[in-house]
C-alpha positions as CSV (number, residue, x, y, z in Angstrom):
1,X,-0.3,0.1,0.4
2,X,1.4,3.5,-1.2
3,X,2.2,6.2,1.5
4,X,-0.6,8.8,1.2
5,X,0.6,12.2,0.8
6,X,-0.2,15.6,2.7
7,X,0.7,19.3,1.4
8,X,0.5,22.2,3.4
9,X,0.9,25.1,0.6
10,X,1.0,28.7,0.9
11,X,-2.0,28.8,2.7
12,X,0.6,27.4,5.6
13,X,3.9,28.7,4.2
14,X,3.3,32.0,3.6
15,X,1.7,32.5,7.1
16,X,4.5,33.3,9.6
17,X,2.6,32.4,12.3
18,X,1.1,29.3,11.3
19,X,4.4,27.6,9.9
20,X,5.7,28.4,13.2
21,X,2.6,26.9,15.4
22,X,2.6,23.5,13.0
23,X,5.3,21.0,13.8
24,X,6.7,17.8,12.1
25,X,8.0,14.5,14.4
26,X,10.0,11.9,13.3
27,X,11.0,9.1,15.2
28,X,13.8,6.0,15.3
29,X,11.7,3.6,17.3
30,X,14.3,3.6,20.1
31,X,13.4,6.7,22.1
32,X,15.2,9.2,20.3
33,X,13.5,12.0,17.7
34,X,14.1,14.8,15.2
35,X,11.1,17.8,15.6
36,X,10.7,21.2,14.5
37,X,8.6,24.2,13.2
38,X,7.3,24.1,9.6
39,X,9.3,27.7,9.4
40,X,12.1,25.3,10.5
41,X,13.0,27.8,13.5
42,X,12.9,25.8,16.7
43,X,10.6,27.4,19.3
44,X,11.0,24.6,22.2
45,X,14.0,23.4,24.2
46,X,13.0,20.1,22.8
47,X,13.3,20.6,19.1
48,X,16.4,19.6,17.3
49,X,17.3,17.4,13.8
50,X,18.7,14.6,16.3
51,X,17.5,13.9,19.9
52,X,19.1,11.0,20.4
53,X,18.2,7.9,23.0
54,X,21.3,7.2,24.7
55,X,20.4,4.6,26.9
56,X,17.1,3.7,24.7
57,X,14.5,4.2,24.9
58,X,15.5,7.4,28.0
59,X,18.9,9.3,28.2
60,X,17.4,11.7,25.7
61,X,20.1,14.1,24.3
62,X,20.0,17.1,22.3
63,X,22.8,16.7,20.0
64,X,22.2,18.3,16.7
65,X,19.8,21.3,17.0
66,X,19.6,22.7,13.5
67,X,21.5,23.3,10.5
68,X,21.9,26.3,8.9
69,X,21.7,26.3,4.9
70,X,22.8,28.7,2.1
71,X,22.7,28.5,-1.6
72,X,24.8,30.4,-3.8
73,X,24.0,30.8,-7.4
74,X,25.3,33.3,-10.0
75,X,27.0,35.6,-7.1
76,X,23.7,36.0,-5.1
77,X,23.6,34.0,-1.5
78,X,19.8,32.7,0.1
79,X,19.9,31.4,3.9
80,X,17.3,28.9,3.9
81,X,17.4,28.4,7.6
82,X,15.4,30.3,10.1
83,X,16.0,31.4,13.8
84,X,14.5,33.9,16.2
85,X,16.9,35.7,18.6
86,X,16.2,36.8,22.3
87,X,14.6,40.3,21.4
88,X,12.4,39.0,18.0
89,X,14.9,39.4,15.8
90,X,14.4,36.8,12.9
91,X,17.7,36.0,11.2
92,X,18.4,34.4,9.0
93,X,14.7,34.2,7.3
94,X,14.8,31.2,5.4
95,X,11.3,30.5,5.9
96,X,10.3,33.3,3.4
97,X,11.2,31.1,0.4
98,X,9.3,28.0,1.8
99,X,6.6,27.3,-0.9
100,X,5.4,23.9,0.4
101,X,5.8,21.5,3.2
102,X,4.9,17.7,1.9
103,X,4.7,14.6,4.3
104,X,5.1,11.4,2.7
105,X,3.7,9.1,5.4
106,X,5.7,10.5,8.2
107,X,8.5,11.9,6.6
108,X,8.7,16.1,5.9
109,X,9.8,17.9,2.4
110,X,10.2,21.2,2.2
111,X,10.6,23.0,-1.0
112,X,12.4,26.3,-1.3
113,X,11.6,28.4,-4.5
114,X,13.3,31.7,-5.3
115,X,13.5,33.3,-9.0
116,X,17.3,31.5,-9.4
117,X,16.5,28.1,-8.0
118,X,14.2,25.7,-6.8
119,X,15.4,23.0,-3.8
120,X,13.8,20.0,-1.9
121,X,14.9,19.2,1.6
122,X,13.9,15.6,3.6
123,X,14.6,14.6,7.1
124,X,14.5,10.8,7.8
125,X,16.3,8.8,10.9
126,X,17.6,5.5,10.5
127,X,15.0,2.7,12.3
128,X,16.8,1.7,15.1
129,X,19.5,4.1,15.5
130,X,20.5,7.3,17.1
131,X,21.0,8.6,13.1
132,X,19.3,11.5,11.1
133,X,19.7,12.4,7.7
134,X,19.1,15.4,5.4
135,X,18.4,15.3,1.8
136,X,19.1,18.1,-0.5
137,X,17.3,17.7,-4.2
138,X,18.1,21.0,-6.5
139,X,14.8,20.8,-8.5
140,X,16.0,23.7,-10.5
141,X,18.2,26.5,-11.4
142,X,19.5,29.0,-13.4
143,X,23.7,27.8,-12.8
144,X,25.2,25.3,-10.8
145,X,24.9,26.1,-6.9
146,X,27.1,26.0,-3.9
147,X,25.3,25.0,-0.6
148,X,26.9,25.6,2.9
149,X,25.7,23.8,5.9
150,X,26.5,25.3,9.2
151,X,25.6,22.7,12.0
152,X,24.4,23.6,15.5
153,X,24.9,21.3,17.9
154,X,24.7,20.9,21.7
155,X,25.5,18.1,24.1
156,X,22.3,18.5,27.1
157,X,20.0,16.6,28.9
158,X,16.4,17.2,26.8
159,X,14.8,18.9,29.5
160,X,17.4,21.3,30.1
161,X,18.9,24.2,28.6
162,X,22.7,25.4,27.3
163,X,24.5,28.8,28.5
164,X,27.3,29.9,26.5
165,X,30.9,29.9,28.6
166,X,34.6,29.8,27.5
167,X,34.5,25.7,27.4
168,X,34.2,25.0,23.9
169,X,33.7,21.1,22.5
170,X,36.6,19.6,20.3
171,X,35.7,20.0,16.7
172,X,38.0,18.0,14.1
173,X,37.3,18.5,10.5
174,X,38.1,15.3,7.9
175,X,37.8,14.8,4.9
176,X,33.9,15.3,4.4
177,X,33.2,14.8,7.9
178,X,33.5,16.8,11.2
179,X,33.3,15.0,14.7
180,X,32.5,17.0,17.8
181,X,33.8,15.6,21.0
182,X,32.2,16.5,24.4
183,X,34.6,14.4,26.4
184,X,32.7,10.9,26.1
185,X,32.8,8.1,23.3
186,X,29.5,7.9,24.2
187,X,28.4,11.2,23.6
188,X,30.3,12.1,20.2
189,X,28.5,13.6,17.7
190,X,29.6,12.2,13.8
191,X,28.4,14.6,11.0
192,X,29.0,13.4,6.9
193,X,28.4,15.3,3.8
194,X,29.5,13.0,1.2
195,X,31.8,15.1,-1.5
196,X,31.6,18.5,0.6
197,X,34.5,20.5,1.5
198,X,34.7,21.0,5.3
199,X,35.8,23.7,7.8
200,X,36.6,22.9,11.8
201,X,35.5,26.2,13.5
202,X,33.5,26.6,16.5
203,X,31.8,29.0,18.4
204,X,29.0,29.8,20.6
205,X,25.6,31.3,19.0
206,X,24.0,33.1,21.8
207,X,20.3,33.7,22.6
208,X,17.9,31.6,21.0
209,X,14.4,32.4,21.5
210,X,11.6,29.4,22.4
211,X,8.7,31.3,22.4
212,X,6.9,27.9,23.4
213,X,8.8,27.4,26.4
214,X,7.8,31.3,27.3
215,X,3.9,30.3,27.1
216,X,4.8,27.3,29.6
217,X,6.5,29.9,31.8
218,X,9.7,28.3,31.6
219,X,13.0,29.8,30.5
220,X,12.6,30.8,26.8
221,X,16.3,31.5,25.6
222,X,19.4,29.3,25.6
223,X,22.8,29.2,23.5
224,X,24.1,26.8,21.5
225,X,27.6,25.7,19.7
226,X,28.0,26.4,15.8
227,X,30.6,23.5,15.1
228,X,32.3,23.2,11.4
229,X,31.1,24.0,7.9
230,X,30.3,22.0,5.2
231,X,30.1,23.1,1.4
232,X,29.5,21.1,-1.5
233,X,28.5,22.4,-5.2
234,X,25.3,20.8,-6.8
235,X,24.4,20.7,-10.0
236,X,20.3,20.5,-11.6
237,X,18.8,17.3,-10.9
238,X,21.6,16.3,-8.4
239,X,21.1,15.2,-4.5
240,X,23.6,15.9,-1.5
241,X,23.2,14.0,1.5
242,X,24.0,15.1,5.2
243,X,24.1,12.5,8.0
244,X,24.7,13.1,11.9
245,X,24.9,9.8,14.5
246,X,26.0,9.7,17.9
247,X,29.1,7.4,19.3
248,X,32.0,6.0,18.9
249,X,30.9,4.3,15.4
250,X,31.1,5.7,12.3
251,X,28.2,6.5,10.6
252,X,25.9,3.5,8.9
253,X,27.2,2.9,5.9
254,X,23.6,3.0,4.1
255,X,23.2,6.1,1.5
256,X,20.3,8.4,1.9
257,X,18.5,6.5,-0.9
258,X,18.5,3.2,0.9
259,X,17.5,4.6,4.2
260,X,14.7,6.9,2.5
261,X,13.5,3.2,0.5
262,X,13.8,1.2,3.5
263,X,12.1,3.5,6.2
264,X,9.4,3.7,3.1
265,X,8.5,0.1,2.7
266,X,8.5,-0.1,6.2
267,X,5.7,2.6,6.9
268,X,4.1,0.7,3.9
269,X,4.5,-2.8,5.7
270,X,2.5,-0.8,8.6
271,X,-0.2,0.2,6.4
272,X,-0.7,-3.1,5.0
273,X,-0.9,-4.9,8.3
274,X,-3.5,-2.7,9.2
275,X,-5.6,-3.4,6.0
276,X,-5.3,-6.7,7.0
277,X,-7.2,-6.4,10.0
278,X,-9.3,-3.4,9.8
279,X,-13.3,-3.7,9.1
280,X,-14.5,-3.8,5.4
281,X,-15.1,-0.5,3.3
282,X,-13.2,2.4,2.4
283,X,-10.3,3.8,3.6
284,X,-10.1,6.7,5.5
285,X,-7.1,9.0,4.5
286,X,-6.5,10.3,8.5
287,X,-7.1,7.3,10.3
288,X,-4.3,5.7,7.7
289,X,-2.2,9.2,9.0
290,X,-3.0,8.1,12.3
291,X,-2.1,4.5,12.0
292,X,1.5,5.2,10.8
293,X,1.3,7.9,13.8
294,X,0.7,5.2,16.0
295,X,4.2,3.8,15.1
296,X,5.9,6.5,16.4
297,X,5.3,6.3,20.0
298,X,6.4,2.3,20.0
299,X,9.5,1.7,20.9
300,X,12.4,-0.9,22.2
301,X,13.0,-1.3,25.8
302,X,15.6,-3.9,27.2
303,X,13.9,-6.3,29.6
304,X,15.0,-7.5,32.7
305,X,16.7,-10.6,30.9
306,X,18.9,-8.2,28.7
307,X,16.4,-9.1,25.2
308,X,14.7,-6.7,23.6
309,X,11.0,-5.9,24.3
310,X,8.9,-2.8,23.7
311,X,7.1,-0.1,25.3
312,X,5.1,2.7,24.4
313,X,6.3,6.5,24.8
314,X,3.2,8.4,26.3
315,X,4.2,11.4,24.4
316,X,6.6,13.9,22.4
317,X,8.6,15.8,23.5
318,X,8.7,15.4,26.9
319,X,7.4,12.3,28.3
320,X,8.8,8.7,28.6
321,X,7.4,5.5,28.8
322,X,4.4,5.3,31.6
323,X,2.4,2.5,32.7
324,X,-0.9,3.6,32.2
325,X,-0.6,5.5,29.1
326,X,0.7,2.5,27.9
327,X,-1.8,0.2,28.6
328,X,-4.4,2.3,27.8
329,X,-2.8,3.2,23.9
330,X,-2.0,-0.6,23.5
331,X,-5.4,-1.2,21.9
332,X,-5.4,1.6,19.4
333,X,-1.3,1.5,18.6
334,X,-1.3,-2.2,18.0
335,X,-3.5,-4.4,18.4
336,X,-6.1,-2.6,16.2
337,X,-3.3,-1.8,14.1
338,X,-2.5,-5.8,13.1
339,X,0.4,-5.8,15.2
340,X,-0.3,-8.1,18.0
341,X,3.3,-9.4,18.7
342,X,4.2,-6.0,19.4
343,X,0.9,-6.0,21.9
344,X,2.3,-9.6,23.3
345,X,5.7,-7.7,23.5
346,X,4.8,-5.0,25.7
347,X,2.4,-7.2,28.0
348,X,5.1,-9.6,28.9
349,X,7.7,-6.5,29.4
350,X,5.6,-4.9,31.7
351,X,4.1,-8.2,33.3
352,X,8.3,-8.6,34.8
353,X,8.0,-5.4,36.4
354,X,4.8,-6.1,38.5
355,X,5.7,-5.8,42.0
356,X,3.2,-6.0,44.9
357,X,0.2,-6.4,42.3
358,X,1.1,-3.3,40.7
359,X,2.7,-2.4,37.5
360,X,4.9,0.9,37.1
361,X,3.1,4.4,36.6
362,X,6.7,5.5,35.0
363,X,9.9,5.1,34.2
364,X,12.0,8.3,34.8
365,X,14.1,9.4,31.9
366,X,17.1,9.1,34.2
367,X,16.8,5.3,34.1
368,X,16.3,5.0,37.9
369,X,14.3,2.6,39.6
370,X,10.5,2.6,38.3
371,X,7.7,4.7,40.0
372,X,4.9,2.8,41.6
373,X,2.6,5.5,42.5
374,X,-0.5,4.4,40.7
375,X,-3.6,2.9,41.5
376,X,-5.6,2.3,37.9
377,X,-2.4,1.5,35.8
378,X,-2.7,-2.3,36.8
379,X,-6.3,-2.7,36.0
380,X,-5.6,-0.8,32.6
381,X,-3.2,-3.9,32.5
382,X,-5.6,-6.1,32.8
383,X,-7.8,-4.4,30.3
384,X,-5.0,-4.8,27.7
385,X,-4.5,-8.4,28.4
386,X,-8.0,-8.8,27.8
387,X,-8.4,-6.7,24.5
388,X,-5.0,-8.8,23.3
389,X,-6.7,-12.1,23.9
390,X,-10.2,-10.8,22.7
391,X,-8.6,-9.8,19.4
392,X,-6.2,-12.9,19.1
393,X,-7.3,-15.9,21.1
394,X,-3.8,-16.7,22.0
395,X,-3.5,-19.0,24.8
396,X,-0.1,-18.7,25.1
397,X,0.1,-15.4,26.3
398,X,-2.7,-15.7,28.4
399,X,-1.2,-18.7,30.0
400,X,1.8,-16.5,30.8
401,X,0.3,-13.6,31.9
402,X,-2.4,-15.2,33.9
403,X,-0.4,-15.8,37.0
404,X,0.7,-12.1,36.9
405,X,-3.1,-11.7,37.1
406,X,-3.7,-13.7,40.0
407,X,-1.2,-12.1,41.8
408,X,-2.5,-8.6,41.4
409,X,-5.9,-9.4,42.3
410,X,-4.2,-11.0,45.5
411,X,-2.7,-8.1,46.2
412,X,-5.7,-6.0,45.7
413,X,-7.6,-8.3,48.5
414,X,-4.7,-8.2,51.0
415,X,-3.6,-4.5,50.3
416,X,-0.5,-2.8,48.8
417,X,1.2,0.4,48.7
418,X,-0.9,3.8,49.5
419,X,-3.5,2.1,50.9
420,X,-4.7,0.3,48.0
421,X,-7.0,-2.4,48.9
422,X,-10.3,-4.2,48.3
423,X,-12.8,-2.8,50.9
424,X,-14.7,-6.2,52.7
425,X,-17.3,-3.9,53.4
426,X,-18.3,-3.3,49.4
427,X,-16.0,-5.0,47.2
428,X,-14.9,-1.9,45.7
429,X,-11.1,-0.8,45.4
430,X,-10.1,1.8,47.7
431,X,-7.0,3.9,47.5
432,X,-4.9,7.0,48.7
433,X,-3.2,8.8,51.4
434,X,-2.4,12.7,51.7
435,X,0.2,13.9,49.4
436,X,0.2,11.2,46.9
437,X,-1.5,11.2,43.3
438,X,-2.6,7.9,42.2
439,X,-5.7,8.4,39.4
440,X,-5.0,9.4,36.0
441,X,-5.9,13.0,37.6
442,X,-2.4,13.3,38.9
443,X,-1.2,16.9,38.5
444,X,1.1,17.7,41.7
445,X,3.0,20.7,42.5
446,X,5.3,20.7,45.7
447,X,3.1,19.6,48.1
448,X,0.0,20.2,46.2
449,X,-2.0,17.4,45.0
450,X,-4.5,19.5,42.8
451,X,-7.1,16.5,42.6
452,X,-6.0,13.7,45.2
453,X,-9.3,11.7,44.7
454,X,-8.6,9.8,48.0
455,X,-11.4,7.1,48.5
456,X,-13.1,4.8,46.0
457,X,-12.6,6.5,42.5
458,X,-15.1,5.8,39.8
459,X,-13.3,4.7,37.1
460,X,-10.6,2.7,39.3
461,X,-13.9,0.7,40.3
462,X,-15.3,0.6,36.8
463,X,-12.3,-1.0,35.9
464,X,-11.8,-3.3,38.6
465,X,-15.3,-4.7,37.9
466,X,-14.7,-5.3,34.0
467,X,-11.1,-7.0,35.1
468,X,-12.9,-9.2,37.4
469,X,-15.2,-10.2,34.7
470,X,-12.2,-10.9,32.2
471,X,-10.6,-13.3,35.3
472,X,-13.8,-15.2,35.2
473,X,-13.7,-15.5,31.3
474,X,-9.8,-16.2,31.6
475,X,-10.2,-19.0,34.1
476,X,-12.8,-20.7,32.4
477,X,-11.0,-20.7,29.0
478,X,-7.5,-22.0,30.8
479,X,-9.4,-24.7,33.2
480,X,-8.7,-22.9,36.2
481,X,-11.7,-22.4,38.8
482,X,-13.4,-19.1,38.4
483,X,-15.3,-19.1,41.7
484,X,-13.3,-16.8,43.5
485,X,-13.6,-14.4,40.9
486,X,-17.3,-14.7,41.0
487,X,-17.4,-14.3,44.5
488,X,-15.1,-10.6,44.0
489,X,-17.4,-9.6,41.2
490,X,-20.6,-10.2,42.9
491,X,-19.4,-8.3,45.5
492,X,-18.3,-5.5,43.7
493,X,-21.0,-5.4,41.1
494,X,-23.3,-4.9,44.3
495,X,-21.2,-2.4,45.8
496,X,-20.6,-0.5,42.6
497,X,-24.6,0.6,42.9
498,X,-23.7,2.7,45.3
499,X,-22.1,5.3,42.9
500,X,-25.0,6.3,41.5
501,X,-26.5,9.6,42.9
502,X,-30.3,10.2,41.9
503,X,-30.1,13.5,43.1
504,X,-28.2,15.1,40.0
505,X,-28.8,11.6,37.9
506,X,-25.0,10.7,37.2
507,X,-22.5,9.0,39.3
508,X,-20.1,10.3,42.1
509,X,-16.8,10.6,41.2
510,X,-15.2,9.2,44.4
511,X,-17.0,7.7,47.3
512,X,-15.9,7.8,50.6
513,X,-13.3,10.4,50.3
514,X,-11.8,12.4,53.2
515,X,-15.0,14.8,53.2
516,X,-17.6,12.4,52.0
517,X,-18.8,11.5,48.4
518,X,-17.3,13.9,45.6
519,X,-20.4,14.8,43.1
520,X,-18.0,17.0,40.9
521,X,-19.4,16.1,37.0
522,X,-16.4,14.5,35.4
523,X,-15.4,12.2,32.6
524,X,-14.7,9.6,35.1
525,X,-17.7,7.7,35.0
526,X,-18.1,7.3,31.5
527,X,-16.1,3.8,31.7
528,X,-19.3,2.6,33.9
529,X,-21.5,3.1,31.3
530,X,-19.7,0.5,28.6
531,X,-21.4,-2.7,27.9
532,X,-17.7,-4.1,29.2
533,X,-18.2,-3.2,32.7
534,X,-22.0,-4.4,32.8
535,X,-23.2,-2.7,36.2
536,X,-25.9,-0.5,35.2
537,X,-29.1,-1.1,33.4
538,X,-29.6,0.6,29.7
539,X,-31.4,3.7,31.3
540,X,-28.7,4.8,33.9
541,X,-25.9,4.0,31.1
542,X,-27.8,6.1,28.8
543,X,-28.3,8.8,31.3
544,X,-24.5,9.3,32.2
545,X,-23.6,8.9,28.3
546,X,-26.4,12.0,28.2
547,X,-24.8,14.0,31.0
548,X,-21.6,13.7,29.6
549,X,-22.8,14.5,26.4
550,X,-24.2,17.8,26.9
551,X,-21.8,18.9,29.9
552,X,-18.3,17.8,28.6
553,X,-18.5,16.4,25.1
554,X,-16.3,18.9,22.8
555,X,-15.1,18.6,19.1
556,X,-11.6,17.5,20.3
557,X,-12.5,15.2,23.5
558,X,-13.8,15.7,26.9
559,X,-13.8,18.3,29.3
560,X,-11.9,16.9,32.5
561,X,-14.6,18.8,34.8
562,X,-17.8,20.5,34.1
563,X,-18.2,24.3,32.9
564,X,-20.7,24.4,35.9
565,X,-18.3,23.4,38.5
566,X,-16.9,26.3,40.8
567,X,-13.2,24.7,40.3
568,X,-13.5,25.0,36.9
569,X,-10.2,26.4,34.6
570,X,-11.2,27.7,31.3
571,X,-7.8,28.2,30.1
572,X,-4.5,25.7,30.4
573,X,-1.1,27.8,30.4
574,X,1.2,30.2,32.1
575,X,3.6,28.7,34.8
576,X,3.3,24.8,36.2
577,X,1.1,26.1,39.0
578,X,-1.2,27.7,36.9
579,X,-0.9,25.0,34.0
580,X,-1.2,21.9,36.5
581,X,-4.1,23.6,38.5
582,X,-6.0,23.3,35.2
583,X,-4.7,20.3,34.1
584,X,-7.4,18.3,35.1
585,X,-10.2,20.9,36.1
586,X,-11.5,21.7,32.9
587,X,-8.8,21.0,30.6
588,X,-10.3,18.9,27.3
589,X,-8.4,15.3,27.2
590,X,-8.6,13.9,23.6
591,X,-8.3,10.2,24.4
592,X,-11.4,10.4,26.2
593,X,-13.0,10.4,22.8
594,X,-12.3,6.7,22.9
595,X,-13.9,5.6,25.5
596,X,-17.3,8.1,25.1
597,X,-17.5,6.4,21.8
598,X,-17.8,3.0,22.9
599,X,-20.0,3.9,25.8
600,X,-22.3,5.7,23.3
601,X,-22.2,3.1,21.1
602,X,-23.3,0.6,23.7
603,X,-26.2,2.6,25.0
604,X,-27.8,3.7,21.7
605,X,-26.1,1.7,18.7
606,X,-25.7,4.8,16.9
607,X,-22.7,4.9,14.5
608,X,-23.9,8.1,12.8
609,X,-23.8,10.2,15.8
610,X,-20.8,8.3,17.2
611,X,-19.2,9.2,13.4
612,X,-20.1,13.1,13.9
613,X,-18.3,12.8,17.1
614,X,-15.3,11.5,16.1
615,X,-15.3,13.6,12.7
616,X,-13.8,16.7,14.1
617,X,-10.3,15.2,15.5
618,X,-9.6,14.6,11.4
619,X,-9.1,18.6,11.4
620,X,-6.6,18.2,14.4
621,X,-3.6,16.6,12.4
622,X,-3.0,19.5,10.1
623,X,-3.2,22.9,13.2
624,X,-0.1,21.6,15.2
625,X,1.0,18.6,15.4
626,X,0.7,17.7,11.8
627,X,0.0,14.0,11.4
628,X,-0.8,13.1,14.9
629,X,-2.9,14.5,17.9
630,X,-2.6,17.0,20.8
631,X,-2.5,15.7,24.2
632,X,-4.9,18.4,25.7
633,X,-6.5,21.5,24.7
634,X,-8.3,24.4,26.2
635,X,-11.5,23.8,28.1
636,X,-13.1,26.7,26.6
637,X,-14.1,27.3,22.8
638,X,-12.2,27.1,20.2
639,X,-10.2,25.0,22.0
640,X,-7.0,25.8,21.4
641,X,-4.4,22.7,21.4
642,X,-1.9,22.7,24.7
643,X,0.4,20.1,25.8
644,X,2.1,17.7,24.1
645,X,2.0,17.9,20.1
646,X,1.4,14.1,19.8
647,X,0.1,12.0,22.5
648,X,0.0,8.0,22.3
649,X,-3.5,7.7,23.7
650,X,-5.0,10.6,21.8
651,X,-3.8,8.9,18.8
652,X,-4.8,5.1,20.1
653,X,-8.1,6.1,21.4
654,X,-8.8,7.8,18.1
655,X,-7.9,4.7,16.1
656,X,-9.9,2.7,18.1
657,X,-13.1,4.6,18.5
658,X,-12.9,4.4,14.5
659,X,-12.7,0.7,14.4
660,X,-15.5,0.8,16.8
661,X,-17.9,2.7,14.8
662,X,-16.9,0.6,11.5
663,X,-17.5,-2.6,13.2
664,X,-21.0,-1.1,14.6
665,X,-21.8,0.1,11.1
666,X,-21.5,-2.9,9.7
667,X,-23.6,-4.7,12.3
668,X,-26.4,-2.3,11.5
669,X,-26.1,-2.9,7.8
670,X,-26.3,-7.0,8.2
671,X,-29.1,-6.1,10.8
672,X,-31.1,-4.0,7.6
673,X,-29.9,-6.9,5.5
674,X,-31.7,-9.6,7.5
675,X,-34.8,-7.7,8.0
676,X,-35.2,-7.1,4.2
């Protein structure tokens, strides 16, 4: 299956604000990435042409910030790079020559046009390696041209900032290659441009402006090192290649054409795998692009025994792999896309990390011990195991993991960290203690937990009930005794009825909290309306869906809190206190579109309406993160995108929702045919 092409022409490229706001992302499958704006200037500390994962999938380090290109033809020089400096001066302004940016699959291609020449530039990363390649092709010229490339480099943690000093890295010029030594072989940057002449000068460039960091209340300027110069002659129709890699080994020997062909073939195989499992019917281009975007989050991680496994990067640019995000994302990223082997690898890998009945909340960027401060991630793990089994019927995976699932249930019964346990009085999961955030609404600034939700959160217990349903089913499939799980399920199902608040016609968000029951209208109750939970009757499920639709649904997901609540925060931005104070107090979360559509279909069996709900998400692929979907959006209209420009569960749940709608449509058509 050939890759679709997404073209952004002058409507974006000739609009400086739009070209700076729109961002591209290329990944390497081990946690590293290249990213920036369509305009070419870095606006985030996380932007760079090579952010290498030195301890995959973490240890991410900014190595190559940008390359400032210039083209000389007939004695005239044209700067193609773009930088905004602290104070607002823009120089150079290469974006002025930008005619279009198009994406072939996930790979970006820029086309620069002047009266004297037209030039295309591609960016690609080698899959499985910290290597970025740039390709420049001369499409039109009135005479031969000379290309000059000035790399801007760094060697810092991707969360950090650099400041100029008297110290400089060692820059060594070879025949067509420049090496930048930061004092460690593991951090040595190699840059190569076959056929080019090189110079080895080095200097600090001071005062790069980081506009997006300013909006987030963070340090908004930094300095980088300009290391070396490459110069090459280019004839009409010719291509020159520039590559950058990290480490003691030389650059990979493949040419750009080989790497481009390999990556194109790999992306075509991803689409073919999805085509083999997706519901019948016409294809949808924006879902095709999301299938490719889904792959950007799936990365390799070394397992405890040293073998290679897989995990999920929660979001670009600043998240690593989180247990909750991984398990919520897994069905959409891997199962619905026909990559069930990857899903099994992820499940087996996380099964190794289960400790005291819990999977980790996150693996820190520094590669230190995983953190186990989550109550719901473990239940999402059970959901993911169930989704894999339902899709594949693979008894070997279920057999291998069932002992882990038994251990989880046992620890819930006897209690584990942070007061997480089954309350014997009603069979529900209770959790929490002061100063700890355990649910997905996990914002914390210093000692302030914004939404502590101590007690019995509604979504946690909906997942507990659906998890027990699967345990009963799985035990039967494997010939085990399901009786213990049936008893737990019966108790929890009866206890769950306590969540219904007849005074308002929807569920309490938390039961038995320090101040009693929490009545805030939040989206968490949507999980209680799913058929997979199977607790409430049809009328109550419809009431939940209707209330969520009326008070929380937006074109880009569900609000985290109803506008009528006194704690509602309409805007997300500013410093960390302001941002985290709004994070789950109204801010819209795109991933919630999946469970909402699932519950809506279960209650109303109306795929036409469900498709209307999902349709606006297609527009997001061309607004900020091109070809992908943001983490969050402003609570108030027009719901501007915020947070990470590419978020795993946002992409995953749109893919899963599309499949749910397609299957519901198929069932409706079959029913209509049977009636006729």
